[in-house]
mmCIF file of the N, C-alpha and C atoms, coordinates in Angstrom:
data_MODEL
# 
_entry.id   MODEL 
# 
loop_
_atom_site.group_PDB 
_atom_site.id 
_atom_site.type_symbol 
_atom_site.label_atom_id 
_atom_site.label_alt_id 
_atom_site.label_comp_id 
_atom_site.label_asym_id 
_atom_site.label_entity_id 
_atom_site.label_seq_id 
_atom_site.pdbx_PDB_ins_code 
_atom_site.Cartn_x 
_atom_site.Cartn_y 
_atom_site.Cartn_z 
_atom_site.occupancy 
_atom_site.B_iso_or_equiv 
_atom_site.pdbx_formal_charge 
_atom_site.auth_seq_id 
_atom_site.auth_comp_id 
_atom_site.auth_asym_id 
_atom_site.auth_atom_id 
_atom_site.pdbx_PDB_model_num 
ATOM 1   N N  . UNK A 1 1  ? -50.306 -95.270  30.162 1.00 0.00 ? 1  UNK A N  1 
ATOM 2   C CA . UNK A 1 1  ? -51.101 -94.352  30.929 1.00 0.00 ? 1  UNK A CA 1 
ATOM 3   C C  . UNK A 1 1  ? -50.648 -94.399  32.386 1.00 0.00 ? 1  UNK A C  1 
ATOM 4   N N  . UNK A 1 2  ? -50.529 -93.240  33.004 1.00 0.00 ? 2  UNK A N  1 
ATOM 5   C CA . UNK A 1 2  ? -50.220 -93.141  34.426 1.00 0.00 ? 2  UNK A CA 1 
ATOM 6   C C  . UNK A 1 2  ? -50.784 -91.842  34.977 1.00 0.00 ? 2  UNK A C  1 
ATOM 7   N N  . UNK A 1 3  ? -51.339 -91.919  36.192 1.00 0.00 ? 3  UNK A N  1 
ATOM 8   C CA . UNK A 1 3  ? -51.923 -90.765  36.868 1.00 0.00 ? 3  UNK A CA 1 
ATOM 9   C C  . UNK A 1 3  ? -52.890 -89.986  35.963 1.00 0.00 ? 3  UNK A C  1 
ATOM 10  N N  . UNK A 1 4  ? -53.648 -90.709  35.153 1.00 0.00 ? 4  UNK A N  1 
ATOM 11  C CA . UNK A 1 4  ? -54.617 -90.078  34.264 1.00 0.00 ? 4  UNK A CA 1 
ATOM 12  C C  . UNK A 1 4  ? -54.016 -89.465  33.021 1.00 0.00 ? 4  UNK A C  1 
ATOM 13  N N  . UNK A 1 5  ? -52.720 -89.659  32.797 1.00 0.00 ? 5  UNK A N  1 
ATOM 14  C CA . UNK A 1 5  ? -52.016 -89.104  31.627 1.00 0.00 ? 5  UNK A CA 1 
ATOM 15  C C  . UNK A 1 5  ? -51.877 -90.219  30.587 1.00 0.00 ? 5  UNK A C  1 
ATOM 16  N N  . UNK A 1 6  ? -52.373 -89.976  29.397 1.00 0.00 ? 6  UNK A N  1 
ATOM 17  C CA . UNK A 1 6  ? -52.252 -90.925  28.304 1.00 0.00 ? 6  UNK A CA 1 
ATOM 18  C C  . UNK A 1 6  ? -51.099 -90.496  27.401 1.00 0.00 ? 6  UNK A C  1 
ATOM 19  N N  . UNK A 1 7  ? -50.195 -91.428  27.149 1.00 0.00 ? 7  UNK A N  1 
ATOM 20  C CA . UNK A 1 7  ? -49.034 -91.149  26.286 1.00 0.00 ? 7  UNK A CA 1 
ATOM 21  C C  . UNK A 1 7  ? -49.256 -91.884  24.968 1.00 0.00 ? 7  UNK A C  1 
ATOM 22  N N  . UNK A 1 8  ? -49.020 -91.165  23.875 1.00 0.00 ? 8  UNK A N  1 
ATOM 23  C CA . UNK A 1 8  ? -49.179 -91.754  22.539 1.00 0.00 ? 8  UNK A CA 1 
ATOM 24  C C  . UNK A 1 8  ? -47.962 -91.481  21.680 1.00 0.00 ? 8  UNK A C  1 
ATOM 25  N N  . UNK A 1 9  ? -47.745 -92.411  20.763 1.00 0.00 ? 9  UNK A N  1 
ATOM 26  C CA . UNK A 1 9  ? -46.749 -92.239  19.719 1.00 0.00 ? 9  UNK A CA 1 
ATOM 27  C C  . UNK A 1 9  ? -47.408 -92.735  18.438 1.00 0.00 ? 9  UNK A C  1 
ATOM 28  N N  . UNK A 1 10 ? -47.421 -91.915  17.434 1.00 0.00 ? 10 UNK A N  1 
ATOM 29  C CA . UNK A 1 10 ? -48.127 -92.268  16.209 1.00 0.00 ? 10 UNK A CA 1 
ATOM 30  C C  . UNK A 1 10 ? -47.214 -93.014  15.244 1.00 0.00 ? 10 UNK A C  1 
ATOM 31  N N  . UNK A 1 11 ? -47.827 -93.921  14.451 1.00 0.00 ? 11 UNK A N  1 
ATOM 32  C CA . UNK A 1 11 ? -47.086 -94.749  13.502 1.00 0.00 ? 11 UNK A CA 1 
ATOM 33  C C  . UNK A 1 11 ? -46.937 -94.054  12.166 1.00 0.00 ? 11 UNK A C  1 
ATOM 34  N N  . UNK A 1 12 ? -45.876 -94.424  11.465 1.00 0.00 ? 12 UNK A N  1 
ATOM 35  C CA . UNK A 1 12 ? -45.694 -94.001  10.087 1.00 0.00 ? 12 UNK A CA 1 
ATOM 36  C C  . UNK A 1 12 ? -44.742 -92.840  9.938  1.00 0.00 ? 12 UNK A C  1 
ATOM 37  N N  . UNK A 1 13 ? -44.237 -92.695  8.749  1.00 0.00 ? 13 UNK A N  1 
ATOM 38  C CA . UNK A 1 13 ? -43.220 -91.673  8.488  1.00 0.00 ? 13 UNK A CA 1 
ATOM 39  C C  . UNK A 1 13 ? -43.804 -90.278  8.319  1.00 0.00 ? 13 UNK A C  1 
ATOM 40  N N  . UNK A 1 14 ? -45.111 -90.110  8.541  1.00 0.00 ? 14 UNK A N  1 
ATOM 41  C CA . UNK A 1 14 ? -45.676 -88.769  8.461  1.00 0.00 ? 14 UNK A CA 1 
ATOM 42  C C  . UNK A 1 14 ? -45.387 -87.961  9.719  1.00 0.00 ? 14 UNK A C  1 
ATOM 43  N N  . UNK A 1 15 ? -44.956 -88.631  10.800 1.00 0.00 ? 15 UNK A N  1 
ATOM 44  C CA . UNK A 1 15 ? -44.535 -87.906  11.997 1.00 0.00 ? 15 UNK A CA 1 
ATOM 45  C C  . UNK A 1 15 ? -43.213 -87.219  11.683 1.00 0.00 ? 15 UNK A C  1 
ATOM 46  N N  . UNK A 1 16 ? -42.978 -86.127  12.300 1.00 0.00 ? 16 UNK A N  1 
ATOM 47  C CA . UNK A 1 16 ? -41.819 -85.309  11.993 1.00 0.00 ? 16 UNK A CA 1 
ATOM 48  C C  . UNK A 1 16 ? -40.835 -85.320  13.156 1.00 0.00 ? 16 UNK A C  1 
ATOM 49  N N  . UNK A 1 17 ? -39.628 -84.945  12.870 1.00 0.00 ? 17 UNK A N  1 
ATOM 50  C CA . UNK A 1 17 ? -38.604 -84.823  13.903 1.00 0.00 ? 17 UNK A CA 1 
ATOM 51  C C  . UNK A 1 17 ? -38.758 -83.501  14.603 1.00 0.00 ? 17 UNK A C  1 
ATOM 52  N N  . UNK A 1 18 ? -38.279 -83.309  15.790 1.00 0.00 ? 18 UNK A N  1 
ATOM 53  C CA . UNK A 1 18 ? -37.494 -84.279  16.566 1.00 0.00 ? 18 UNK A CA 1 
ATOM 54  C C  . UNK A 1 18 ? -38.395 -85.386  17.109 1.00 0.00 ? 18 UNK A C  1 
ATOM 55  N N  . UNK A 1 19 ? -37.786 -86.524  17.478 1.00 0.00 ? 19 UNK A N  1 
ATOM 56  C CA . UNK A 1 19 ? -38.569 -87.600  18.087 1.00 0.00 ? 19 UNK A CA 1 
ATOM 57  C C  . UNK A 1 19 ? -39.352 -87.052  19.290 1.00 0.00 ? 19 UNK A C  1 
ATOM 58  N N  . UNK A 1 20 ? -40.640 -87.425  19.365 1.00 0.00 ? 20 UNK A N  1 
ATOM 59  C CA . UNK A 1 20 ? -41.492 -86.858  20.407 1.00 0.00 ? 20 UNK A CA 1 
ATOM 60  C C  . UNK A 1 20 ? -42.644 -87.792  20.745 1.00 0.00 ? 20 UNK A C  1 
ATOM 61  N N  . UNK A 1 21 ? -43.304 -87.478  21.846 1.00 0.00 ? 21 UNK A N  1 
ATOM 62  C CA . UNK A 1 21 ? -44.512 -88.180  22.255 1.00 0.00 ? 21 UNK A CA 1 
ATOM 63  C C  . UNK A 1 21 ? -45.637 -87.167  22.388 1.00 0.00 ? 21 UNK A C  1 
ATOM 64  N N  . UNK A 1 22 ? -46.851 -87.666  22.341 1.00 0.00 ? 22 UNK A N  1 
ATOM 65  C CA . UNK A 1 22 ? -48.043 -86.852  22.570 1.00 0.00 ? 22 UNK A CA 1 
ATOM 66  C C  . UNK A 1 22 ? -48.620 -87.266  23.911 1.00 0.00 ? 22 UNK A C  1 
ATOM 67  N N  . UNK A 1 23 ? -48.976 -86.293  24.733 1.00 0.00 ? 23 UNK A N  1 
ATOM 68  C CA . UNK A 1 23 ? -49.565 -86.573  26.047 1.00 0.00 ? 23 UNK A CA 1 
ATOM 69  C C  . UNK A 1 23 ? -50.941 -85.914  26.124 1.00 0.00 ? 23 UNK A C  1 
ATOM 70  N N  . UNK A 1 24 ? -51.891 -86.642  26.700 1.00 0.00 ? 24 UNK A N  1 
ATOM 71  C CA . UNK A 1 24 ? -53.248 -86.124  26.896 1.00 0.00 ? 24 UNK A CA 1 
ATOM 72  C C  . UNK A 1 24 ? -53.613 -86.266  28.374 1.00 0.00 ? 24 UNK A C  1 
ATOM 73  N N  . UNK A 1 25 ? -54.223 -85.216  28.921 1.00 0.00 ? 25 UNK A N  1 
ATOM 74  C CA . UNK A 1 25 ? -54.648 -85.243  30.312 1.00 0.00 ? 25 UNK A CA 1 
ATOM 75  C C  . UNK A 1 25 ? -55.890 -84.372  30.468 1.00 0.00 ? 25 UNK A C  1 
ATOM 76  N N  . UNK A 1 26 ? -57.022 -84.979  30.729 1.00 0.00 ? 26 UNK A N  1 
ATOM 77  C CA . UNK A 1 26 ? -58.285 -84.275  30.979 1.00 0.00 ? 26 UNK A CA 1 
ATOM 78  C C  . UNK A 1 26 ? -58.551 -83.131  29.999 1.00 0.00 ? 26 UNK A C  1 
ATOM 79  N N  . UNK A 1 27 ? -58.388 -83.413  28.724 1.00 0.00 ? 27 UNK A N  1 
ATOM 80  C CA . UNK A 1 27 ? -58.652 -82.400  27.707 1.00 0.00 ? 27 UNK A CA 1 
ATOM 81  C C  . UNK A 1 27 ? -57.457 -81.532  27.362 1.00 0.00 ? 27 UNK A C  1 
ATOM 82  N N  . UNK A 1 28 ? -56.381 -81.615  28.130 1.00 0.00 ? 28 UNK A N  1 
ATOM 83  C CA . UNK A 1 28 ? -55.160 -80.880  27.833 1.00 0.00 ? 28 UNK A CA 1 
ATOM 84  C C  . UNK A 1 28 ? -54.293 -81.753  26.943 1.00 0.00 ? 28 UNK A C  1 
ATOM 85  N N  . UNK A 1 29 ? -53.479 -81.109  26.120 1.00 0.00 ? 29 UNK A N  1 
ATOM 86  C CA . UNK A 1 29 ? -52.592 -81.830  25.222 1.00 0.00 ? 29 UNK A CA 1 
ATOM 87  C C  . UNK A 1 29 ? -51.188 -81.262  25.314 1.00 0.00 ? 29 UNK A C  1 
ATOM 88  N N  . UNK A 1 30 ? -50.203 -82.101  25.055 1.00 0.00 ? 30 UNK A N  1 
ATOM 89  C CA . UNK A 1 30 ? -48.825 -81.639  25.032 1.00 0.00 ? 30 UNK A CA 1 
ATOM 90  C C  . UNK A 1 30 ? -47.981 -82.543  24.149 1.00 0.00 ? 30 UNK A C  1 
ATOM 91  N N  . UNK A 1 31 ? -46.945 -81.971  23.585 1.00 0.00 ? 31 UNK A N  1 
ATOM 92  C CA . UNK A 1 31 ? -45.956 -82.704  22.802 1.00 0.00 ? 31 UNK A CA 1 
ATOM 93  C C  . UNK A 1 31 ? -44.627 -82.516  23.509 1.00 0.00 ? 31 UNK A C  1 
ATOM 94  N N  . UNK A 1 32 ? -43.929 -83.623  23.745 1.00 0.00 ? 32 UNK A N  1 
ATOM 95  C CA . UNK A 1 32 ? -42.679 -83.604  24.501 1.00 0.00 ? 32 UNK A CA 1 
ATOM 96  C C  . UNK A 1 32 ? -41.557 -84.241  23.687 1.00 0.00 ? 32 UNK A C  1 
ATOM 97  N N  . UNK A 1 33 ? -40.396 -83.580  23.655 1.00 0.00 ? 33 UNK A N  1 
ATOM 98  C CA . UNK A 1 33 ? -39.225 -84.105  22.967 1.00 0.00 ? 33 UNK A CA 1 
ATOM 99  C C  . UNK A 1 33 ? -38.666 -85.282  23.748 1.00 0.00 ? 33 UNK A C  1 
ATOM 100 N N  . UNK A 1 34 ? -38.384 -86.364  23.068 1.00 0.00 ? 34 UNK A N  1 
ATOM 101 C CA . UNK A 1 34 ? -37.842 -87.550  23.737 1.00 0.00 ? 34 UNK A CA 1 
ATOM 102 C C  . UNK A 1 34 ? -36.417 -87.311  24.219 1.00 0.00 ? 34 UNK A C  1 
ATOM 103 N N  . UNK A 1 35 ? -35.608 -86.641  23.447 1.00 0.00 ? 35 UNK A N  1 
ATOM 104 C CA . UNK A 1 35 ? -34.185 -86.472  23.826 1.00 0.00 ? 35 UNK A CA 1 
ATOM 105 C C  . UNK A 1 35 ? -33.989 -85.588  25.043 1.00 0.00 ? 35 UNK A C  1 
ATOM 106 N N  . UNK A 1 36 ? -34.902 -84.636  25.276 1.00 0.00 ? 36 UNK A N  1 
ATOM 107 C CA . UNK A 1 36 ? -34.722 -83.710  26.393 1.00 0.00 ? 36 UNK A CA 1 
ATOM 108 C C  . UNK A 1 36 ? -35.813 -83.812  27.443 1.00 0.00 ? 36 UNK A C  1 
ATOM 109 N N  . UNK A 1 37 ? -36.958 -84.352  27.085 1.00 0.00 ? 37 UNK A N  1 
ATOM 110 C CA . UNK A 1 37 ? -38.099 -84.403  27.977 1.00 0.00 ? 37 UNK A CA 1 
ATOM 111 C C  . UNK A 1 37 ? -38.860 -83.089  28.038 1.00 0.00 ? 37 UNK A C  1 
ATOM 112 N N  . UNK A 1 38 ? -38.408 -82.076  27.336 1.00 0.00 ? 38 UNK A N  1 
ATOM 113 C CA . UNK A 1 38 ? -39.030 -80.751  27.381 1.00 0.00 ? 38 UNK A CA 1 
ATOM 114 C C  . UNK A 1 38 ? -40.314 -80.726  26.572 1.00 0.00 ? 38 UNK A C  1 
ATOM 115 N N  . UNK A 1 39 ? -41.260 -79.919  27.048 1.00 0.00 ? 39 UNK A N  1 
ATOM 116 C CA . UNK A 1 39 ? -42.517 -79.722  26.315 1.00 0.00 ? 39 UNK A CA 1 
ATOM 117 C C  . UNK A 1 39 ? -42.217 -78.856  25.091 1.00 0.00 ? 39 UNK A C  1 
ATOM 118 N N  . UNK A 1 40 ? -42.607 -79.344  23.931 1.00 0.00 ? 40 UNK A N  1 
ATOM 119 C CA . UNK A 1 40 ? -42.435 -78.614  22.676 1.00 0.00 ? 40 UNK A CA 1 
ATOM 120 C C  . UNK A 1 40 ? -43.641 -77.721  22.422 1.00 0.00 ? 40 UNK A C  1 
ATOM 121 N N  . UNK A 1 41 ? -44.821 -78.248  22.770 1.00 0.00 ? 41 UNK A N  1 
ATOM 122 C CA . UNK A 1 41 ? -46.049 -77.532  22.481 1.00 0.00 ? 41 UNK A CA 1 
ATOM 123 C C  . UNK A 1 41 ? -47.139 -78.056  23.410 1.00 0.00 ? 41 UNK A C  1 
ATOM 124 N N  . UNK A 1 42 ? -48.167 -77.260  23.627 1.00 0.00 ? 42 UNK A N  1 
ATOM 125 C CA . UNK A 1 42 ? -49.315 -77.737  24.358 1.00 0.00 ? 42 UNK A CA 1 
ATOM 126 C C  . UNK A 1 42 ? -49.604 -76.967  25.632 1.00 0.00 ? 42 UNK A C  1 
ATOM 127 N N  . UNK A 1 43 ? -50.616 -77.461  26.351 1.00 0.00 ? 43 UNK A N  1 
ATOM 128 C CA . UNK A 1 43 ? -51.095 -76.766  27.529 1.00 0.00 ? 43 UNK A CA 1 
ATOM 129 C C  . UNK A 1 43 ? -51.286 -77.701  28.719 1.00 0.00 ? 43 UNK A C  1 
ATOM 130 N N  . UNK A 1 44 ? -50.458 -78.721  28.845 1.00 0.00 ? 44 UNK A N  1 
ATOM 131 C CA . UNK A 1 44 ? -50.524 -79.659  29.985 1.00 0.00 ? 44 UNK A CA 1 
ATOM 132 C C  . UNK A 1 44 ? -50.246 -78.887  31.274 1.00 0.00 ? 44 UNK A C  1 
ATOM 133 N N  . UNK A 1 45 ? -51.049 -79.092  32.322 1.00 0.00 ? 45 UNK A N  1 
ATOM 134 C CA . UNK A 1 45 ? -50.783 -78.420  33.600 1.00 0.00 ? 45 UNK A CA 1 
ATOM 135 C C  . UNK A 1 45 ? -49.402 -78.758  34.174 1.00 0.00 ? 45 UNK A C  1 
ATOM 136 N N  . UNK A 1 46 ? -48.892 -77.868  34.999 1.00 0.00 ? 46 UNK A N  1 
ATOM 137 C CA . UNK A 1 46 ? -47.524 -77.953  35.511 1.00 0.00 ? 46 UNK A CA 1 
ATOM 138 C C  . UNK A 1 46 ? -47.162 -79.246  36.207 1.00 0.00 ? 46 UNK A C  1 
ATOM 139 N N  . UNK A 1 47 ? -47.990 -79.750  37.124 1.00 0.00 ? 47 UNK A N  1 
ATOM 140 C CA . UNK A 1 47 ? -47.658 -80.987  37.835 1.00 0.00 ? 47 UNK A CA 1 
ATOM 141 C C  . UNK A 1 47 ? -47.574 -82.163  36.870 1.00 0.00 ? 47 UNK A C  1 
ATOM 142 N N  . UNK A 1 48 ? -48.509 -82.241  35.934 1.00 0.00 ? 48 UNK A N  1 
ATOM 143 C CA . UNK A 1 48 ? -48.496 -83.323  34.952 1.00 0.00 ? 48 UNK A CA 1 
ATOM 144 C C  . UNK A 1 48 ? -47.312 -83.174  34.008 1.00 0.00 ? 48 UNK A C  1 
ATOM 145 N N  . UNK A 1 49 ? -46.970 -81.952  33.653 1.00 0.00 ? 49 UNK A N  1 
ATOM 146 C CA . UNK A 1 49 ? -45.802 -81.721  32.803 1.00 0.00 ? 49 UNK A CA 1 
ATOM 147 C C  . UNK A 1 49 ? -44.537 -82.256  33.470 1.00 0.00 ? 49 UNK A C  1 
ATOM 148 N N  . UNK A 1 50 ? -44.396 -82.021  34.751 1.00 0.00 ? 50 UNK A N  1 
ATOM 149 C CA . UNK A 1 50 ? -43.216 -82.510  35.488 1.00 0.00 ? 50 UNK A CA 1 
ATOM 150 C C  . UNK A 1 50 ? -43.181 -84.036  35.491 1.00 0.00 ? 50 UNK A C  1 
ATOM 151 N N  . UNK A 1 51 ? -44.335 -84.674  35.683 1.00 0.00 ? 51 UNK A N  1 
ATOM 152 C CA . UNK A 1 51 ? -44.369 -86.146  35.688 1.00 0.00 ? 51 UNK A CA 1 
ATOM 153 C C  . UNK A 1 51 ? -44.018 -86.700  34.307 1.00 0.00 ? 51 UNK A C  1 
ATOM 154 N N  . UNK A 1 52 ? -44.536 -86.082  33.261 1.00 0.00 ? 52 UNK A N  1 
ATOM 155 C CA . UNK A 1 52 ? -44.235 -86.540  31.900 1.00 0.00 ? 52 UNK A CA 1 
ATOM 156 C C  . UNK A 1 52 ? -42.744 -86.380  31.602 1.00 0.00 ? 52 UNK A C  1 
ATOM 157 N N  . UNK A 1 53 ? -42.200 -85.231  31.955 1.00 0.00 ? 53 UNK A N  1 
ATOM 158 C CA . UNK A 1 53 ? -40.767 -85.004  31.723 1.00 0.00 ? 53 UNK A CA 1 
ATOM 159 C C  . UNK A 1 53 ? -39.929 -86.035  32.465 1.00 0.00 ? 53 UNK A C  1 
ATOM 160 N N  . UNK A 1 54 ? -40.250 -86.319  33.720 1.00 0.00 ? 54 UNK A N  1 
ATOM 161 C CA . UNK A 1 54 ? -39.507 -87.315  34.497 1.00 0.00 ? 54 UNK A CA 1 
ATOM 162 C C  . UNK A 1 54 ? -39.612 -88.693  33.849 1.00 0.00 ? 54 UNK A C  1 
ATOM 163 N N  . UNK A 1 55 ? -40.816 -89.049  33.392 1.00 0.00 ? 55 UNK A N  1 
ATOM 164 C CA . UNK A 1 55 ? -41.016 -90.347  32.756 1.00 0.00 ? 55 UNK A CA 1 
ATOM 165 C C  . UNK A 1 55 ? -40.200 -90.455  31.468 1.00 0.00 ? 55 UNK A C  1 
ATOM 166 N N  . UNK A 1 56 ? -40.197 -89.390  30.676 1.00 0.00 ? 56 UNK A N  1 
ATOM 167 C CA . UNK A 1 56 ? -39.431 -89.399  29.420 1.00 0.00 ? 56 UNK A CA 1 
ATOM 168 C C  . UNK A 1 56 ? -37.938 -89.577  29.716 1.00 0.00 ? 56 UNK A C  1 
ATOM 169 N N  . UNK A 1 57 ? -37.435 -88.859  30.696 1.00 0.00 ? 57 UNK A N  1 
ATOM 170 C CA . UNK A 1 57 ? -36.012 -88.960  31.047 1.00 0.00 ? 57 UNK A CA 1 
ATOM 171 C C  . UNK A 1 57 ? -35.681 -90.390  31.499 1.00 0.00 ? 57 UNK A C  1 
ATOM 172 N N  . UNK A 1 58 ? -36.541 -90.987  32.319 1.00 0.00 ? 58 UNK A N  1 
ATOM 173 C CA . UNK A 1 58 ? -36.309 -92.358  32.804 1.00 0.00 ? 58 UNK A CA 1 
ATOM 174 C C  . UNK A 1 58 ? -36.331 -93.397  31.697 1.00 0.00 ? 58 UNK A C  1 
ATOM 175 N N  . UNK A 1 59 ? -37.107 -93.144  30.652 1.00 0.00 ? 59 UNK A N  1 
ATOM 176 C CA . UNK A 1 59 ? -37.320 -94.155  29.608 1.00 0.00 ? 59 UNK A CA 1 
ATOM 177 C C  . UNK A 1 59 ? -36.838 -93.692  28.236 1.00 0.00 ? 59 UNK A C  1 
ATOM 178 N N  . UNK A 1 60 ? -35.893 -92.768  28.205 1.00 0.00 ? 60 UNK A N  1 
ATOM 179 C CA . UNK A 1 60 ? -35.416 -92.185  26.940 1.00 0.00 ? 60 UNK A CA 1 
ATOM 180 C C  . UNK A 1 60 ? -34.990 -93.252  25.934 1.00 0.00 ? 60 UNK A C  1 
ATOM 181 N N  . UNK A 1 61 ? -34.158 -94.204  26.349 1.00 0.00 ? 61 UNK A N  1 
ATOM 182 C CA . UNK A 1 61 ? -33.649 -95.206  25.404 1.00 0.00 ? 61 UNK A CA 1 
ATOM 183 C C  . UNK A 1 61 ? -34.792 -96.040  24.829 1.00 0.00 ? 61 UNK A C  1 
ATOM 184 N N  . UNK A 1 62 ? -35.732 -96.428  25.670 1.00 0.00 ? 62 UNK A N  1 
ATOM 185 C CA . UNK A 1 62 ? -36.875 -97.218  25.205 1.00 0.00 ? 62 UNK A CA 1 
ATOM 186 C C  . UNK A 1 62 ? -37.748 -96.389  24.243 1.00 0.00 ? 62 UNK A C  1 
ATOM 187 N N  . UNK A 1 63 ? -37.952 -95.141  24.574 1.00 0.00 ? 63 UNK A N  1 
ATOM 188 C CA . UNK A 1 63 ? -38.763 -94.269  23.726 1.00 0.00 ? 63 UNK A CA 1 
ATOM 189 C C  . UNK A 1 63 ? -38.107 -94.051  22.365 1.00 0.00 ? 63 UNK A C  1 
ATOM 190 N N  . UNK A 1 64 ? -36.797 -93.878  22.338 1.00 0.00 ? 64 UNK A N  1 
ATOM 191 C CA . UNK A 1 64 ? -36.109 -93.696  21.051 1.00 0.00 ? 64 UNK A CA 1 
ATOM 192 C C  . UNK A 1 64 ? -36.202 -94.957  20.203 1.00 0.00 ? 64 UNK A C  1 
ATOM 193 N N  . UNK A 1 65 ? -36.082 -96.122  20.845 1.00 0.00 ? 65 UNK A N  1 
ATOM 194 C CA . UNK A 1 65 ? -36.226 -97.395  20.114 1.00 0.00 ? 65 UNK A CA 1 
ATOM 195 C C  . UNK A 1 65 ? -37.663 -97.509  19.572 1.00 0.00 ? 65 UNK A C  1 
ATOM 196 N N  . UNK A 1 66 ? -38.644 -97.144  20.396 1.00 0.00 ? 66 UNK A N  1 
ATOM 197 C CA . UNK A 1 66 ? -40.026 -97.169  19.941 1.00 0.00 ? 66 UNK A CA 1 
ATOM 198 C C  . UNK A 1 66 ? -40.264 -96.173  18.812 1.00 0.00 ? 66 UNK A C  1 
ATOM 199 N N  . UNK A 1 67 ? -39.619 -95.007  18.875 1.00 0.00 ? 67 UNK A N  1 
ATOM 200 C CA . UNK A 1 67 ? -39.768 -94.006  17.807 1.00 0.00 ? 67 UNK A CA 1 
ATOM 201 C C  . UNK A 1 67 ? -39.326 -94.607  16.468 1.00 0.00 ? 67 UNK A C  1 
ATOM 202 N N  . UNK A 1 68 ? -38.178 -95.319  16.486 1.00 0.00 ? 68 UNK A N  1 
ATOM 203 C CA . UNK A 1 68 ? -37.695 -95.946  15.247 1.00 0.00 ? 68 UNK A CA 1 
ATOM 204 C C  . UNK A 1 68 ? -38.710 -96.965  14.733 1.00 0.00 ? 68 UNK A C  1 
ATOM 205 N N  . UNK A 1 69 ? -39.256 -97.779  15.622 1.00 0.00 ? 69 UNK A N  1 
ATOM 206 C CA . UNK A 1 69 ? -40.275 -98.750  15.194 1.00 0.00 ? 69 UNK A CA 1 
ATOM 207 C C  . UNK A 1 69 ? -41.486 -98.036  14.587 1.00 0.00 ? 69 UNK A C  1 
ATOM 208 N N  . UNK A 1 70 ? -41.973 -97.025  15.286 1.00 0.00 ? 70 UNK A N  1 
ATOM 209 C CA . UNK A 1 70 ? -43.159 -96.309  14.830 1.00 0.00 ? 70 UNK A CA 1 
ATOM 210 C C  . UNK A 1 70 ? -42.936 -95.633  13.480 1.00 0.00 ? 70 UNK A C  1 
ATOM 211 N N  . UNK A 1 71 ? -41.740 -95.092  13.263 1.00 0.00 ? 71 UNK A N  1 
ATOM 212 C CA . UNK A 1 71 ? -41.448 -94.450  11.984 1.00 0.00 ? 71 UNK A CA 1 
ATOM 213 C C  . UNK A 1 71 ? -41.449 -95.435  10.830 1.00 0.00 ? 71 UNK A C  1 
ATOM 214 N N  . UNK A 1 72 ? -41.220 -96.717  11.160 1.00 0.00 ? 72 UNK A N  1 
ATOM 215 C CA . UNK A 1 72 ? -41.256 -97.761  10.140 1.00 0.00 ? 72 UNK A CA 1 
ATOM 216 C C  . UNK A 1 72 ? -42.626 -98.431  10.053 1.00 0.00 ? 72 UNK A C  1 
ATOM 217 N N  . UNK A 1 73 ? -43.614 -97.862  10.744 1.00 0.00 ? 73 UNK A N  1 
ATOM 218 C CA . UNK A 1 73 ? -44.961 -98.399  10.712 1.00 0.00 ? 73 UNK A CA 1 
ATOM 219 C C  . UNK A 1 73 ? -45.165 -99.609  11.597 1.00 0.00 ? 73 UNK A C  1 
ATOM 220 N N  . UNK A 1 74 ? -44.202 -99.889  12.481 1.00 0.00 ? 74 UNK A N  1 
ATOM 221 C CA . UNK A 1 74 ? -44.300 -101.026 13.392 1.00 0.00 ? 74 UNK A CA 1 
ATOM 222 C C  . UNK A 1 74 ? -44.834 -100.569 14.743 1.00 0.00 ? 74 UNK A C  1 
ATOM 223 N N  . UNK A 1 75 ? -45.551 -101.457 15.424 1.00 0.00 ? 75 UNK A N  1 
ATOM 224 C CA . UNK A 1 75 ? -46.078 -101.118 16.738 1.00 0.00 ? 75 UNK A CA 1 
ATOM 225 C C  . UNK A 1 75 ? -44.953 -100.968 17.752 1.00 0.00 ? 75 UNK A C  1 
ATOM 226 N N  . UNK A 1 76 ? -44.954 -99.883  18.498 1.00 0.00 ? 76 UNK A N  1 
ATOM 227 C CA . UNK A 1 76 ? -43.948 -99.721  19.548 1.00 0.00 ? 76 UNK A CA 1 
ATOM 228 C C  . UNK A 1 76 ? -44.280 -100.616 20.734 1.00 0.00 ? 76 UNK A C  1 
ATOM 229 N N  . UNK A 1 77 ? -43.266 -100.901 21.543 1.00 0.00 ? 77 UNK A N  1 
ATOM 230 C CA . UNK A 1 77 ? -43.466 -101.684 22.758 1.00 0.00 ? 77 UNK A CA 1 
ATOM 231 C C  . UNK A 1 77 ? -44.068 -100.789 23.846 1.00 0.00 ? 77 UNK A C  1 
ATOM 232 N N  . UNK A 1 78 ? -44.834 -101.389 24.735 1.00 0.00 ? 78 UNK A N  1 
ATOM 233 C CA . UNK A 1 78 ? -45.364 -100.661 25.878 1.00 0.00 ? 78 UNK A CA 1 
ATOM 234 C C  . UNK A 1 78 ? -44.240 -100.400 26.869 1.00 0.00 ? 78 UNK A C  1 
ATOM 235 N N  . UNK A 1 79 ? -44.283 -99.266  27.494 1.00 0.00 ? 79 UNK A N  1 
ATOM 236 C CA . UNK A 1 79 ? -43.246 -98.860  28.446 1.00 0.00 ? 79 UNK A CA 1 
ATOM 237 C C  . UNK A 1 79 ? -43.895 -98.712  29.803 1.00 0.00 ? 79 UNK A C  1 
ATOM 238 N N  . UNK A 1 80 ? -43.194 -99.154  30.826 1.00 0.00 ? 80 UNK A N  1 
ATOM 239 C CA . UNK A 1 80 ? -43.703 -99.135  32.197 1.00 0.00 ? 80 UNK A CA 1 
ATOM 240 C C  . UNK A 1 80 ? -44.095 -97.708  32.601 1.00 0.00 ? 80 UNK A C  1 
ATOM 241 N N  . UNK A 1 81 ? -45.272 -97.554  33.198 1.00 0.00 ? 81 UNK A N  1 
ATOM 242 C CA . UNK A 1 81 ? -45.703 -96.213  33.648 1.00 0.00 ? 81 UNK A CA 1 
ATOM 243 C C  . UNK A 1 81 ? -45.002 -95.804  34.945 1.00 0.00 ? 81 UNK A C  1 
ATOM 244 N N  . UNK A 1 82 ? -45.187 -94.560  35.328 1.00 0.00 ? 82 UNK A N  1 
ATOM 245 C CA . UNK A 1 82 ? -44.724 -94.118  36.642 1.00 0.00 ? 82 UNK A CA 1 
ATOM 246 C C  . UNK A 1 82 ? -45.599 -94.789  37.687 1.00 0.00 ? 82 UNK A C  1 
ATOM 247 N N  . UNK A 1 83 ? -44.984 -95.197  38.785 1.00 0.00 ? 83 UNK A N  1 
ATOM 248 C CA . UNK A 1 83 ? -45.743 -95.790  39.887 1.00 0.00 ? 83 UNK A CA 1 
ATOM 249 C C  . UNK A 1 83 ? -46.103 -94.764  40.912 1.00 0.00 ? 83 UNK A C  1 
# 
């Protein structure tokens, strides 16, 4: 969580490709591709969308490693938030 934005990654092989994260902010939701940082779906406000995209780009390798863990039903590691 950073700046009121909650980032989630769900466990299990029921999640679909491309690798992605779920973001929640004050009732808004968004899905972001890990490889590009682009919003795939949702209605996250513009400033928060930019912060999420920047965070994804900064932590792409960690997020992809966590995606692999989550797809195998294992808990992903926590990733440092934006300061």
